[in-house]
C-alpha positions in Angstrom: 95.5 91.0 46.4 91.8 91.1 45.8 90.0 91.3 49.1 87.1 89.2 47.6 89.5 86.3 46.9 88.3 83.0 48.3 90.1 82.5 51.7 90.0 82.3 55.4 88.5 85.0 57.8 91.2 87.8 58.7 90.5 87.3 62.4 91.2 83.6 62.5 94.4 84.3 60.3 95.5 87.0 62.9 95.2 84.8 65.7 97.4 82.0 63.7 100.0 84.8 63.3 100.0 85.5 67.1 99.9 81.8 68.0 102.8 79.3 68.1 101.0 77.1 65.6 102.7 78.5 62.6 106.4 78.9 63.7 108.4 81.9 63.2 109.8 81.2 59.7 106.3 80.7 58.5 105.0 83.8 60.3 107.7 85.8 58.6 106.9 84.5 55.2 103.4 85.3 55.6 104.4 88.8 56.8 106.5 89.2 53.6 103.7 88.4 51.3 101.5 91.1 53.2 104.3 93.7 52.5 104.8 92.8 49.1 101.0 92.9 48.3 100.7 96.3 50.3 98.3 94.7 52.7 98.4 95.7 56.5 96.5 94.0 59.4 94.4 97.2 59.7 93.2 97.2 56.1 92.2 93.4 56.4 90.4 94.2 59.8 88.7 97.3 58.3 87.3 95.7 55.1 86.5 92.6 56.9 88.5 90.5 54.3 89.5 86.9 53.8 93.1 86.2 53.5 93.8 84.4 50.1 94.4 80.6 50.6 96.9 80.9 47.9 99.2 82.4 50.6 99.4 79.0 52.1 100.7 77.5 49.1 103.3 80.0 48.8 104.6 79.5 52.4 104.2 75.7 52.2 105.3 75.2 48.5 105.7 71.3 49.3 102.4 71.0 50.9 100.7 67.5 50.4 97.5 66.0 51.8 99.1 64.6 54.8 100.8 67.8 55.8 97.6 69.7 54.9 95.6 67.7 57.1 98.0 67.9 60.0 98.1 71.8 59.6 94.3 71.9 59.6 94.0 70.0 62.9 96.8 72.3 64.4 95.2 75.4 63.1 91.8 74.4 64.5 93.3 74.0 68.0 94.0 77.8 67.9 90.3 78.5 67.0 88.5 80.9 69.4 84.8 82.2 69.2 86.0 85.6 68.3 87.7 84.2 64.9 84.3 84.0 63.2 83.2 87.3 62.6 79.3 87.8 62.4 79.0 84.1 63.7 80.7 84.9 67.1 77.8 86.2 68.7 75.2 83.4 67.7 77.9 80.8 68.5 78.2 82.0 72.1 74.4 82.4 72.4 73.4 79.2 70.9 71.1 77.1 73.0 72.1 73.5 71.5 74.3 71.7 69.3 71.6 71.8 66.7 71.8 75.6 66.9 75.5 75.7 66.3 75.1 73.4 63.2 72.5 75.7 61.9 75.0 78.4 61.9 77.0 76.5 59.1 74.2 77.8 56.8 75.9 81.2 57.0 79.4 80.1 56.4 79.6 82.1 53.1 79.3 85.3 55.1 83.1 84.6 56.5 84.6 82.2 53.9 83.8 81.4 50.3 86.5 78.7 50.3 84.2 76.2 51.7 80.6 75.1 51.2 78.3 73.1 53.1 75.5 70.4 52.3 72.9 69.5 55.0 71.1 66.1 55.2 69.1 65.6 58.5 67.9 62.1 59.0 66.3 60.0 61.9 69.9 59.2 63.0 71.2 62.8 63.2 72.7 65.3 60.7 75.2 64.9 58.2 77.0 68.0 56.7 79.1 67.8 53.7 82.1 69.9 53.4 83.6 70.9 49.9 86.7 73.0 49.3 86.6 75.5 46.1 90.1 76.6 45.9 90.9 74.1 42.9 94.0 73.0 44.8 93.2 69.4 46.4 95.9 69.9 49.2 94.6 73.5 50.0 91.0 72.3 49.9 91.9 69.5 52.3 93.7 72.1 54.7 90.3 74.1 54.7 87.8 71.5 55.4 90.1 69.7 57.9 90.1 73.1 59.6 86.6 73.6 59.3 85.6 70.2 60.7 88.1 70.1 63.6 87.2 73.9 64.5 83.4 72.8 64.7 84.2 70.0 67.1 86.4 72.1 69.4 83.7 74.6 69.4 81.2 72.0 70.6 83.5 70.7 73.0 83.9 74.3 74.4 80.1 74.8 74.4 78.8 71.7 75.5 81.7 69.8 77.1 81.9 66.7 74.9 82.4 66.4 71.3 83.4 62.6 71.1 80.1 61.7 69.1 80.7 64.3 66.4 82.8 62.5 63.7 84.7 64.1 60.9 85.0 61.9 57.9 87.6 62.6 55.2 87.9 61.3 51.7 91.6 60.9 52.0 93.9 58.6 54.4 94.7 59.9 57.9 98.2 61.5 58.3 100.6 59.4 60.5 101.1 62.4 62.6 97.6 62.6 63.8 98.4 60.8 66.8 100.5 63.7 68.1 97.6 66.0 68.4 95.0 66.2 71.2 92.6 65.6 68.4 91.6 62.0 69.3 92.0 59.7 66.6 88.5 58.2 67.1 87.0 61.5 66.0 88.5 61.3 62.6 87.4 58.7 60.1 89.6 58.6 56.9 89.0 57.2 53.6 85.3 58.0 53.3 83.6 58.7 49.9 83.3 62.3 50.6 84.3 64.6 53.5 81.5 65.4 56.1 80.7 65.8 59.6 78.1 63.6 61.3 76.4 64.5 64.6 73.9 62.0 66.3 70.5 63.2 67.1 71.1 62.9 70.9 74.2 65.2 70.5 72.2 67.6 68.5 70.0 68.0 71.5 72.9 68.7 73.9 72.3 72.0 75.7 75.1 74.7 75.5 76.5 76.3 78.4 75.9 80.0 77.4 72.7 79.7 76.1 70.7 83.1 75.4 67.6 82.6 73.2 67.0 86.2 72.6 70.3 87.1 71.6 70.5 84.0 69.4 67.4 85.0 67.5 68.3 88.5 67.0 71.6 87.5 65.6 70.2 84.9 63.3 67.8 87.5 62.0 70.8 89.7 61.2 72.7 86.9 59.6 69.6 86.0 57.4 69.4 89.4 56.0 73.1 89.7 55.6 73.0 86.4 53.6 70.2 87.7 51.4 72.1 90.7 50.5 75.2 88.9 49.7 76.7 89.2 45.9 75.6 86.2 43.9 78.5 83.9 42.8 80.5 85.3 39.9 82.3 82.2 38.5 80.5 80.2 36.1 81.7 77.0 37.8 79.8 78.3 41.1 76.7 79.3 39.0 76.5 75.8 37.4 77.0 74.0 40.8 74.3 76.0 42.5 71.9 75.1 39.6 72.7 71.5 39.9 72.7 71.2 43.6 69.3 72.5 43.7 67.9 70.4 40.8 65.4 67.6 41.2 66.1 66.3 37.9 69.0 65.4 35.9 70.0 68.8 34.1 72.0 68.7 30.8 74.6 71.5 29.8 71.8 72.8 27.7 69.5 73.2 30.5 71.7 75.2 32.5 72.9 77.2 29.8 69.2 78.3 28.9 68.9 79.3 32.5 72.1 81.4 32.2 70.9 82.8 28.9 73.6 81.7 27.0 74.3 79.0 24.3 75.8 75.5 25.6 79.0 76.0 23.6 79.5 79.4 25.3 78.9 77.8 28.7 81.5 75.1 27.9 84.1 77.5 26.7 83.4 79.6 30.2 83.9 76.4 32.2 87.1 75.3 30.3 88.5 78.7 30.9 87.8 78.1 34.6 89.6 74.6 34.4 86.6 72.5 34.6 83.9 70.9 32.5 80.0 70.5 33.1 80.6 66.7 33.1 83.0 67.1 36.2 80.8 69.6 38.0 77.8 67.4 37.2 79.4 64.2 38.7 80.9 65.7 41.6 77.4 67.2 42.6 75.7 63.9 42.1 78.3 62.1 44.0 77.8 64.4 47.1 74.3 64.3 46.9 74.1 60.5 46.6 76.7 59.9 49.3 74.8 61.9 51.8 71.3 60.3 50.7 73.0 56.8 51.1 74.1 57.4 54.6 70.4 58.0 55.7 69.1 54.4 55.8 65.6 55.7 56.2 65.6 55.9 52.3 65.9 53.0 49.8 68.6 52.9 47.3 65.6 53.2 44.8 64.1 56.4 46.6 67.9 57.8 46.5 68.2 57.2 42.8 64.6 58.9 42.1 65.5 61.8 44.3 68.6 62.5 42.2 66.7 62.3 39.1 67.5 58.8 37.9 64.4 56.9 36.2 66.3 53.6 36.5 68.1 52.1 39.5 70.5 50.2 37.1 71.8 53.5 35.8 72.3 55.1 39.1 74.0 51.9 40.5 76.4 51.7 37.6 77.1 55.6 37.8 77.8 55.3 41.7 80.2 52.3 41.2 82.1 54.1 38.4 82.6 57.1 40.9 83.5 55.2 44.0 84.2 51.6 43.0 81.2 50.4 45.0 77.6 49.7 44.3 75.2 51.9 46.6 74.4 48.9 48.7 78.0 47.9 49.2 78.6 51.5 50.2 76.0 51.2 52.8 77.5 48.0 54.2 80.9 49.5 54.4 79.5 52.6 56.3 78.5 50.1 59.1 82.0 50.3 60.4 82.2 53.8 60.5 
């Protein structure tokens, strides 16, 4: 086992093992994997490690999207504030839902398996959730867990999370009704997976607000994030460059930034199971979706923000990705 592997925080995993959520057979299989890889709970705790998500595929070999969503919700029901390592203190001391959401900025400190993308608007805050395991079902499990755990935390700290909606890009499982998680809090078949929090909910005051403790904790988190090791995979480096772009970048442009030839970059990405085009289109789709959810910006403004000089080209690209034009997408969002 490589302790730097993308996964879930050990404290959250340990609580799962001790809960009834996994079942005795699954717990036994997880412990067998730990024995095989020479990993003890003490080692994981001492190294503040992430438990590899690939373990879940081994324990649940027939895992599909429906089962993954079901597990994500089930695991989130076990989430405790102590599950989130360095984020625990600021979570407890947060003064508002807005401050809770701010903590998602520091998610890389506890897991490298999920990334977030923020888009504030006059209607509230939209946060895109993207898994980076490379296994669609495991990605589904992770982002469902993140979104559902966030809803549960807001319920614990504010008392009502009913306006916080988790949108998933896949269908809702038939078993969702078996959970305490209300069906109305999950909106399936969206263009991407994201959480939306209305403005009035962002302003809700938390029960255990401690402004001084929160500010001190945030300062520590900011320093820790600044010292965090830069992404090592070429896929992550390319995505970071594309996500921060204010224009449409080419493979050659990004290769120049990484001080290599375009052919070398393409070969590195191929070795990691992806292509520059796939990364570019995924980045553009996620950014376009978040921007289109904000009705204060016109479709033309969204196109310009993404680096398109021609609205027609943007509209054709968006329809190729989603099967809908940008305006049709906005109309469909009115029912969410």
